[in-house]
C-alpha positions in Angstrom: 18.4 8.6 3.7 18.3 8.7 7.3 15.5 10.1 9.4 16.6 9.8 13.1 17.6 6.3 13.8 15.6 5.3 11.1 17.6 4.4 7.7 14.6 4.8 4.6 16.3 2.5 1.8 15.3 3.8 -1.9 12.4 2.0 -4.0 14.5 -0.4 -6.4 12.3 -0.9 -9.4 12.7 -4.6 -10.9 11.8 -5.4 -14.7 10.3 -9.0 -14.4 10.0 -9.2 -18.5 7.8 -7.7 -21.0 6.7 -4.1 -20.1 6.6 -4.9 -16.6 8.5 -3.5 -13.6 7.7 -3.9 -10.0 8.9 -2.0 -6.9 11.3 -4.6 -4.7 8.8 -2.9 -1.6 6.1 -5.0 -3.2 7.4 -8.5 -3.9 6.7 -11.4 -1.4 8.8 -14.2 -3.2 10.0 -15.2 -6.5 10.1 -18.4 -7.4 11.5 -21.0 -9.8 8.2 -22.6 -11.9 9.9 -26.0 -12.6 11.1 -26.3 -8.9 7.4 -25.6 -7.2 5.0 -27.3 -9.5 7.3 -30.4 -10.2 6.6 -32.3 -7.2 2.9 -31.6 -5.5 0.1 -30.0 -6.4 0.0 -26.8 -3.6 1.8 -24.3 -5.7 -0.4 -25.4 -8.9 -3.4 -24.9 -7.1 -2.2 -21.8 -5.8 -1.9 -20.2 -9.1 -4.7 -21.6 -10.6 -6.6 -20.1 -7.4 -5.0 -16.7 -8.2 -6.3 -16.9 -12.3 -9.4 -17.7 -11.3 -9.5 -14.5 -9.1 -8.3 -12.5 -12.0 -5.1 -12.0 -10.0 -2.8 -13.7 -12.1 -0.6 -11.4 -14.5 1.0 -13.3 -17.7 3.9 -10.8 -18.2 5.0 -12.3 -21.9 3.7 -15.2 -24.2 7.2 -17.0 -23.9 7.3 -20.0 -21.7 6.9 -18.8 -17.7 10.2 -19.7 -16.0 9.2 -18.1 -12.7 6.7 -16.1 -11.1 6.7 -13.1 -8.8 4.1 -13.0 -5.4 3.1 -9.4 -4.6 0.8 -8.1 -2.4 -2.3 -7.9 -4.3 -1.3 -10.2 -7.7 0.9 -12.8 -8.9 3.4 -12.6 -12.4 4.1 -15.3 -14.5 7.6 -14.3 -15.7 9.5 -16.0 -18.6 12.9 -14.6 -17.0 14.6 -17.1 -14.4 13.8 -16.3 -10.6 18.1 -16.4 -9.8 18.1 -13.5 -12.3 15.3 -11.5 -11.0 16.5 -12.2 -7.4 19.7 -11.2 -8.8 18.3 -7.9 -10.1 16.6 -7.3 -6.8 19.8 -7.3 -4.9 21.2 -4.7 -7.1 22.2 -1.8 -5.1 20.9 1.7 -6.6 23.0 4.4 -7.4 
């Protein structure tokens, strides 16, 4: 859609595992669990704090491979960050 000089992008919904689908408009970042939790404590502390605040959603009982940060919560997903990122770049037809 185009409104004057502004082009409104269509909203894309991305399956992140289990029964969870997120709007691309709400995603702040997509991160690989292994790459971000191995070499320091900052990410672990961040995830632990989200859990304490009740803002951490576990998408599936499968081993998490990525986490997705949105405006209001964090999702642990069994789908790789690379796959979720690729899905976020697909054009809606």
